[in-house]
N, C-alpha and C positions, 0 to 999 in steps of 0.2 A: 813454843813447840809447833801453835797452829801452823806458822808459816811453813815449818820443816814439814808436816804432814802432808801441806797444800802443795808444795813445791816439789815433794817427792811423787807424789799423786799426779802431778804434770808429767813428771819424766817417764813415769810408768806407762802413762797413757801414749805419750809419744814414741815410747819403745813398742807400742802393741801389746803390752801386758796389762790387758783392760780389767781382767777378775781382780789383781793385787791393785790397780789405780783405784778401783770402786772401794775396795777396802779402805785405803789411804784417806780418800775423799769423806769417809763415814767417820774416821777417827779424828779429822781434821773439822767436821762439822759439829761431834761430840764435844770437843774441846773450845768451839767457837762457834754456836748455831747460828748467828747474824751475820756472817761473811757470806754474801749473796754469791761470789763467785764460785767458791766451793759447792754451793747446790746448782749452780749453772752448769760448771764441768763435769758434776756427777751425771746430771740429766744427759750432757753431750755423751757421755761413756756408755752410759745403759743403752742409749738409743743405738750404738753400734753392736750392741750384743741383742738388739731387739727384744729388749726388756721395756716393752713401750709403757705399760702400767706405771712402773716405777720411774722411768724417763718423765713422764707427765707429773707424777708427785714432785720428783726434784726441780723440774722447771717452773711449776705452780709456786713453791716456796721461793725461788730465786727472783720471780717478779715479785712477791708480797715483801721481798727485803728490798728491792730495786724497781719501782714502777716503769721506770724508764730503760729498762734494759730491752734494747730493740732484739738481740740475737735470742734473748729468753725467750721472747714471744715467738720468734721464728720457730726456735727449736721445739718448742710446745705445740705450734700448729703442725709441725711435721709429725711429732709423736701422736698427737689426736687424729690426724689423717691415716696413720698407720692402724688405729682402733676402729676407724670407720666413723670415728665421730665428726661429722662433717660440719655441722653448723658450730660448734666449739672451734673447730680448725680453721674456719673461715674467720672467725671473730678474732683469733689470735693473728693470723697473717694480715688482716687488715687493721690491728693496732700497730705491728710492726711497721705496716706502709705508712701510717700516721707518723710515726716518729722517724722515719726515715724512708721519703717517699723515692729515692733514688736508686735503689739496689734492685736489680731486675728479679734475683729469685724470690723475692718476697711476692711478685706478680706471677711468676711461674708457679710456686706453690698453691698461690690463691686459686689461681686459674685451674690448676689439677682438683682442687676440692670442690671448687662449684660446678667443675663437669661431672665430677661423681655425684654431687647433691642434684644434677639433672638441670642445672642452669647454663645451659651452651653459650647464650647470647651474652651474658655476663662473665662465662669464661673466656669467650674469645676476646673481650675487651680487655681482660687483664692481660692475656697473652699479648696483645697489641702494645699494650704499655710496656711489657718487658722486651718487646723486640726495639720500640722506640729508644729505650735506654742503651740497649747493645748497640743500636746504629749510630748513638751521639758517641759512642766509645769506640766508634769503626769496627766494631768485633762483628763482620757481616756474617760470617756463616751461621753464629749463634742468633743472630738477628733474624736472618733468613730461617730458621728454623722455628722460631716464635711466630714469625707471619703465617707460614705453613699452617702451624698447629690451629691460630686462630681463625685461618680461611677453613680449615677442614671442620672445626666447630662450629663456624657460622660464615657460610659461604655469602651470604647477602652483606657482610659489613665491606661497605664501599671503600672505605679509607685502607683497608688491608692490602688490598691488591696494590694500589699505587705506592704505598710504602715498601710493599715487598719488592715491588719494580724498581724502585731507586734504589734499595738495598743489592739486588741483583746486578743493577747497572755498574755500582760502585764496585763489584767484582767481576765487570767486563762481561757478564753472561748476558749478552744483551739479546739474544734470539730469545730467550726465556723470559728476558724483562718485558720484549715487546708483547708476547702472547700474554704474559699477566696483566699488563696494562690493557690490553684490549678486554680483557675480563674485567676489569675496573668499568669500563667504558660501557659494556654490556650491561652492567650493574646500574651504574650511574649515568646515562647517556648526558644528562643535564648539567655535569660537571666539566667546567671549562678545563679545569686542573688536569683532568686525565689526559684530556687531548692535547696540552701544553707538553706534558710528560712525556706523551706518546712522541710528539714533534724532536723533544730533544734526543731521546734514543734512536730514532730513525735517522737524525742527522749525524749522530755519531757513528752510523753506519752508512754514511753517504747515500742514503735512500731519499735523496733530496724531494723527490716529487710527492710521495707518502707524507713527508716531513710539512710541505707545504699545506696540503689537505689537512692534515692535523692542526696546525696553527690557524688556518682559516676556521675551522668549527670553533675553536677555543674562543676566536675573538666573536664570531657572531654569538656566542654564549654568553660572554662576558666582555664587552667593550673597555673595561676598565683596565684588563688584562694587560698591562703594556710590556711586560716580558713577552708574550705572544705575538704583538705587533713588530717588537725589536725582532725576533728572532726572524718572523716572517719576512721581513723586509730585509734581512741579510740574506737569507737564502734566495729571494727574489734578485738581489744583488749580482750573488755567486751566478744564478743561471744568466743573467744580462752578460756577466763577463764570460761565460762558457760560450753562449752564443756568438759573441763577439769573437772568441778565437776560433770558433766553428767557421765563421764567415771569414775570416782571416786565411785559413787553412784553404778555404774553398775558392781561392782567387779566380776572378773572371779571366778569360784571354783577353789577348791586346784588343782584338777586334771587338770583343763584347764591351769592353771598357770604353773604346772609343763610340761606339753608338750610345752607351749609357750617358757619357758626357754630353754629346750631342743634343741626347734629351733634357738634360740639364738647362742645357743652353737656349734651346726652344723655350721652356718654361719660362726661363728669364725675361724672352722677349715677348712671352704673352702669347706665341705661337701654340696654343694648347692642342689642337688636333694634330697638328705636325709630331708634337711630344708624345699625344698619344702612342700615334702609329709606331714611333720608334721603340720607345718601351715596351709595346708587345711584340714586336721582334727580338729584343733582348732577352724576353722571357721565353720565347720559343726556342732560344737558343741555349738558355740557362732557366729552365722553370723553377727552381728554388732560390732565386735570388733574392732574398728578402728586400734588400735594399731598393732594387729596381720596383719591385712590386709596390713597395710604399711609395715612389716616385709617381707610378702609373695612378695611384690612388689619389694621390696630389693633384695631377693633372686633371682628373675627373672632376675633383671637387672644387677646384678652382674654375673650372668651367661652368659647373652648378652654380659657383657663386655670382660668375659674370651674367649667366643667364636671369637667376634672380634679381640681382641690381637692374636688370633691363625688362623687370616686368614679364619676363616669359616664365610664367611659374611651371607648367607642365614639363618644359625643358630642363628647368633646373631640377625637379624632382627626378626626372628619368637620368639625368646626369648623376646625380646622388647615388640614386639605386645600383647603378652600374659599379660606383666607387664602392659601395659597400658589399656588393656582391664578391668584387674582387679582393676587398681586404678580409672577408669572412672566410673564403677560401684559402686564403694564406695564413689567417689564425687557425685554421684547423689543422694545419699543419704543424702547429707549434707544441712544442713538448708540455705547455703548460695550459694550452688551449681549452682542454676539456676539464679544468679544476674548478672554473666558475670564478676565476680572479679577474676582473677586468680594472682598467684604469681611465679616470678623466685627466686629461692634461690640461697645460697652461694655454695651449693653443691647439687648435684643429690642423688642417691641411690648408687653410688658408691663410694661416698667419695671423688669425684674429685672437688678439688677447682677451679673451671675455671674461675673465676675472676682474678686468679693469671696470666693468659696467656693472654697476650695483643691480640693476634689473636682471641680469641673467645671472649674478651671483645668487638672486632669490629665486627667479621664476625657473632657471634650467634645472637648478639642484632640487627646488619642491618637486618639480615634475618626474624627475627620475625616480627621487626616493616613492613618490605617490604609485607611480607606475608598477615597481618593485612590490610595494604591498598589496596593491590590487591584483597583483600577478597578470600584468599586462605586458612583463617583459621576463627573460628568463632570471631566475634568482641567482645572484654573485657577490661575493665579497668585493667592493668597490673601494680602490684607493685613488684620493684626489692629490694629485701634485699640485701644489699653491706655492710658488716663488713669493716670498713676503713682499719684494717690491711690485708685484703685479697685481696684489690684493685691494682692491678700492676701500673695502671694509673688513678689516681682522675682525673685529666683533661679530659681525653678522655671520662670518666663515665658520668661527668657532662655535656658534650656535648649532651649524649642521653636523658636530663632531658625534654625538649619539648614534648618526645615520650613515656617516661615512668614516673611513680611515683617511683623514687628513695628514699628508706630510709637507710641512714648510722649511725644513732643513735644508739650505740650499745643496750641501755637497751630496746629500742622499737622493735629492731630487735629481742631480746631475748623474749620478750613478744609476738611477733608475729609468731614466729618460728613455735610453735605446730601449728596455725592454717595454717600456709602458707605450712607445710608438707602435709596437705590434700587437698590444694587447689592449686597443681602446674599446668602449662600447660605443660605437658610431652612432647607430641607427637610433639612440636613445638620448643623445646629447649633442647634436647638431641643430642646425635652423629647420631642418627638415626630420620629423620624428616618426618612426614606425609604430601605428597602433598596433592594438593586439589582434587587430583583424589582418595585420599585414599590409594594411594601406599606409603611403607615406604621405605626411601632411606637414604644413608649417607649423612652426613651434606655437604660434597663438593658438591656432586650432586645435592641436593637439592637447595644450594646456586646458581648452575650456572643455574639450570632450572629458579628459581626465578627472578635472574638477566636478563636472557635473555628476559623475559615477561617484565619487568621493562625497558630495554631498547627500546624494541619493541613499549612501550607505550610512549618512549621519556620522562619518568620522570627524573627529575633532581636527584642527589645525595641527600641522608638525611642530611649530615652535611656540612658546610661551615665554616671557619676559623672566628671567631669572631674579629671584630676592635682591641681589647685590644690585644689580642694574635698576631695579625699581627705586632702591633705596637713593642710590646716588642720582639717579636722574631727577627726582623728584627735589632733592637737596639742590641740585643745579638750577631746575626751575625755579626754586624760591629764590635763590640768589640774583636771579634774572628778574624778580618781581610778582612771579606768578604765586597766589596763596596755595597752600597744601591741599585745601579741600577744592579746588577750583576745578573745572573741566576746560579742555582745549580743543581744538581743531588744527591739523597740520595743514599748512598749505605750501605747495610747489607747483610753480609755473614754469614751464621747461623755456629755456633762452638758449640763445647759440654760443654763449660765452664759454660754456664748460668743454664742450668737443671742438668748435673752431672750426668743423670741417666744411660748413655748408652743405652738405649734402642731403640734410634733414631738416632744414629750416622750416618747412611746413608743417613739421609738429611742434613748434614753438608758438609762444602766445604772449601777450603784453599784461603784466601782473597789475596795471592800473586799472583793465577790465574787470578785476576782481573787487573793487571798492565796495560796490553794493553787498555784494555777498558776506564781505568783511563785517560790515555795518549790520546785517542781519545775525549774524553768530554774536557779535559784542552784545547787542541788542537784547539778546537772550540770556545775557550774563557770562557767556563763554570767551575765552580768550583765544587768540589765534598767533600761531607759532609759524612765522615763515622759514621754510626750509630750502637749501640748495648750498650753494657757494659764493666766494666774496665778488666773484665777476657778476654776480646778480645786481640789477637795476635796484638801488636802494628804494627802500619805503619810506614815506612820509611819517612823521611821527603821528602816532593814533594810539587813542585809548585801549589798552588791554590787547595789544599787537606787539608782539616780539617780533624783530627783525634777526633772528638767531642765525641766518646763514652768513650774516656779517659781523658775529660776533665772536670773541675769543672763546665762547663755550662750546663753540662747534665741534664735535669729535666724532668718530665713528661709532662709539658705544653711545653718544648721545643721540644720534642720528637714528639708532636702532631703538632705543628707549621711547623717543617721541612717537615713530611710526607706531610702534608696539601698544603705546598706552593712550593715543589720542581719542577721543569720542569718536570721530571719523576722520578720514583723510579727503582733504579737497585740493585736486590737482589736475593735470594735464597729461597729455601723453609722454610720460617719462619714465625711466627706469625706477626712480625712488617709489613711483606709486607702487610697485610689485611688493614691497617691503611689506604694507601693512597687510596684504592679502595673507601672507605664508603666517601672519599672527592673529589671522581671523578678524581682522578690524575692519569695518566697513569703509567703502570709498564712494566718492561723489568726484568723477572723472570727466572733465570737459576738454572741449576742442581735440576730441578724438579723430585722427585720421592715420591710417585709412579706417574705414569703420569696422573691420575685422579686428581692430586692437580694442575693442571694447573691454572692459575688466572682466575678469573669469569668476567673480564669485555671485551667489545669489543673494548677498548682501549688500551688492554695490549698484548704485545708479550711473548712467553716464549720457552724454549727448555728444554728437560728433560734429566735425567741421563739415559744411556744406563743399560740394566741389562744383566749380562754374564752368563751363565749355567757353572759351572766348572765341574759337572757330563758329559754335552755333548760337552763342549768344544767348545760354539758358544755363538753367541747374539741372545736374546729373540726376537722375531718379536714384532712389535708394537702391533699386536691384543693379542699375547700371555701376553704381559704386562699389558694388560686390562682385563684379567680373572679374576674371582671372589677373588682368593685367594692372587692376587696382588693388586686388584682395590684401596683397601685403607689401605692396610697393611703399620704399622707405626713401627713394632717390627723389628728391627735390627737383634737380636738373631735370630729370627725365619726365617727370611730371608737367615741369613748366614747358618742355619741348613740345608736349603734346598740347599743349593751350588750355591745359587745366590749371585754374587758380583755386584754392581752398579758403574758404571763407570762416575768419575766426567768430567764435559765438561772441555774442553782445554782454554787455552786463548784466541785463536784464534777463537772459536765458540763463547764465550763471547762478545768479540769485534764485531763480525760480526751482533750479535743480537743488538747490542747498536747500530753501523750506522744504520742499518734497522729502530730502533727507531726514530733516527734524521730524516731520510728520511721522515718518515710518519709524524711527526711533523712538518716538513718544506713543507709537501705536493710534495715533490719530489718522493715519492715511485713508481714504474712501475712495477708491476707483471706479468709475461710473463703468456700465454695459459698454460705451462707446470706447474707454479708455482701453479695455480688456480685447476688444475687438480688434483695434488699430495695433495692439501691442501682439495680438496674435499673427496679424497680418506681416507685420513687419519681422517677427521671428521667424516667419515661414519662407523668407527670401533665402533661397539657396545659395549656399557658398559652391565654389568650384569643386569641393569635396562631397557634396551632398548637403544633409540638413544642418543648419546650424544648432549647435549645442545651446546657445542663448540661455546663458545662466545669469547675467546682470540684466537690470531692466532699462531701456531707454527712458527719458525724462519724461513725464505726461504731458507738460505744456509744450515741450519742443516737439512732440510727435503730433500735438493737435495742431501747432502752429505751420507744421511741414508737411501734413498728411497728404498733400495735393503733388508730393514727390513719388508718386505711385500707389498710394494706400487710398482705401474707400472708407469714411466715416459711414456708421451705420445710420441707413436711412436714407442714404444720400446715391 
């Protein structure tokens, strides 16, 4: 009988005969009061007739009989809400959500009740949850409505705008989605996700320039946002291809192309002045021909390099400045020129593969990043194109990833290179650098100037050794015989074997002259790790000395570990000596020539090679050694053609510098009044650019020994 009354009631309810259905449900309950569905359905039917008090009673009884009845809790919440019993309604909705968290109506009911109670923030969160459930079900219109309700209740809910924009995008309401995402950005300008989403929507509308700007901002806020980087690169590639098509459509005339080819031929023949004249004529005929402009810049840069190599410093700078001015005028016309995106490319206009020189991989990048942090160059998003086969130390390159957008994928590099060549940051990455004052100086002087300001502001080194490299580095050292608790000094003496070009032999030295210094290090309990490559002259077996350069343990990451973990670095004028600097490790640099090549940190000591004139049979004074033609001259053949011979440091001089470094590290160094006076005079010697930044300190004993080369001792 019970089943019959219950089924009859259900049919009456479906037919809309609600009063009759209620009577049948009550008869079913009288016969079997413990059948919860009768109470549940009775409550639903009473609610349809707005008989809310009775509905509450029926739902309560259904829940008593079946505490897991999700819909009974929901119906109870609805009835309580109609009676304005907000706290009880909220409790019922929350219990329904606990039992079944994936149904959106429970959240909308809860949201409405919370709103009536005055808790708009919690209400907005509830509508957001409902919207998320609807969005997963691709019920975009309903999801949109819930997000709008959430935003209406609490406009400061950051994620609501972004989620609403995503919903609108799914419905192809792109303009509204863009406006909504911009609101999200205004509310939460620190969230990279908002910029990334805006970039995606703008890309769908083919608003490429705005999308690039959005992705750039997303990456600046969060360098780990791989999607932003990928999308940005794809847009830049598209732009490069569009630019290429425009160039094809804007073909030069036969005469213009003939002149252009003549300029190319003259460059190949080394007739740079003639090539410059030809390219200038081409650009007079066709002012916006990008390829011709870039070739003109190339000719000026090669001329600058030739002057540089010939010791004509000022002429080199003038040519470089001319090239940069032309290049920047072309860059200003580029569609992306004002977006603050710049490239560092595998080579500049001199076909110099700088990524293959570890000193430049360390120094050039360190300088560029520090200039940006100090505000000494325009702020920009920088992309470094680094073909793996050209990178001398991939591990060191990876350490720069927190600061630069580095691309090593060859196909991507090939596709980006045409665009990159038109958007390089030349004046901050070449062998001549533009300081914040606008003055162009050589790389070494620029780094010393920047490093001086960096240390004045007490800023830490940009790089620190990763825990994984620290652990595997020490494991490797232990396998080589170095105890875990030992300290060590890295030794690197430049030889001619690695480069073999013979152009900079005056920068090399003989490792045998470091024997006294090695003995001093070992006598104090330290180890010496000799660095370099297999072309190096072998070291004789010595206690606590590892000829690492000639072992199978040599690797890119181990070079970085040793440079970053040593107590100090003992070296000569080599690129490897720049790596400790970027990790904040002190260096004692010997056999430095030219003198301007002194190390750049105030933690460092150095001693230079002396220069002797065979024509005048005398040593050059320190002041003469800083003249423009010597200041940053790296061409040994040119130096020798002037009758200048550079003299290596003696073993005793090297050892004295090492002992001074130990005294400094141990806090035992005591400089006399005369020492400080000599140092002040030496540091006061002017460079071709003005005052010398003078961060590192010249060795005390060396300065005393050679003070007759243009310095006066106190009291003399």
